[in-house]
N, C-alpha and C positions, 0 to 999 in steps of 0.2 A: 653472255653473248655480246654485250656492249663493250667488253674489253678487247675485242678483236681489232687489230691494228687497221684494217681496211675500213672500219666504220668512221674513222677520223680523217679520211683522205677526201680531198675535193674531187669532183668529176674530171677537172682538168689534169690533176695530178695522176689519176687513174688512166686517162687517155695518154698522157706522156709516158707512163710506165709500160703501157701496152705497146706503144711505138718503139720504145727502147728494146723491149723483149723481142719484137719482130726483127729489129736490126741485128740483135745478138744471134738470133737463129739464122738469119741470112749469112752473117759473117762466119758462123760455124759450118754452114753448108759449103761456103767458099773454101774454107780451110781444109775440109775433108776432101774437096774436089782437087785442091792443090797438092795435098799429101798423097792422094791415091794415084796421082800421075795424070790426070786429065789435062789436056793441052790449055784449053781455054775455059777457066772457071766462069760461071755466070756471075754477073755483077748483081749485087743486092738491089731488088726492085723497090722504088719508093711507092708507098701507098698513097693513092690519091685522096684527098680530103679537104677539109677546111684549112685555110692559111692559119699559121701560128699567130696567136694573139687575138683571133677573132672571138669575140665574146658573144653574149646573147643579145646585146643592143645593136640594132641596125645602124649603119654609119649615118644614114640620112637623119635619123630621129635622135641620135646620140646627144647632139649638142642641145637640142630643145629639152630632152629629158633631163639632162643635167642642169640646164639653166633655169628651168621652170620653178623648182623649189627655191633656188637662190633669189629670184625675182620676187617670189611671194613673200620670202623672209624680209627682203629689203623693203618692200612696200608696207609690210606690217610695221617694220621699225620706223619708217617715215611717217606713219600715221595715215596712210591711205593716199588718196589723190591729192596732189599739190595744186593750189590755185594761186595765180598771180593777182596781186591787188590791182585796182584801177590805176593808181598812181604809177605803179611799176610798169604796167602795160603802156601807159602814156610816155614814160621815160624811154622805153624800148622804141616805140614809134618815132619819137623826136630824134633819137640817135640814129635810127635807120634813115630817116629823111635827110638828116645832116650828111650821112655817108654818101647817099645817092646825089645830093647837091654837089658834094665835092668831087665825086666821079665825073658828073656831067661838066663841071667846070674845068676839069683836067683835060678833057678831050678836045 
C-alpha cells in the first residue's frame, strides 16, 4: 500500500491537482455548451480560497519564527553575552564627548 503514488505527494501538490481538475471540468462543460449550440457558455467559476503561496506560518510571526533559531545559533557561536571591558567603555565615552564638543563648537 505504501507504493501508491499519492502517498508521496505533499498536501500543496494535492490541493493544486484538485484545482487543476476543477478547471478541466469547467472547461469541458464550456466546450460541451459551445458545441451543443448554446449562445452564451458559462465562464468557469473560480473557487474562493487561500491565496497561492500562503503556507502554515502566519505573516506576522514568520520573520520571528525564522530568525529565532538563527539568533540562538549565533549567540551560541559567539559564546553567549558579550561584555565590554572598562577600558573599552571609557574609550567609547571619551570619543562621544569629543564628538559632542566638536558639534557644539560648529554651531
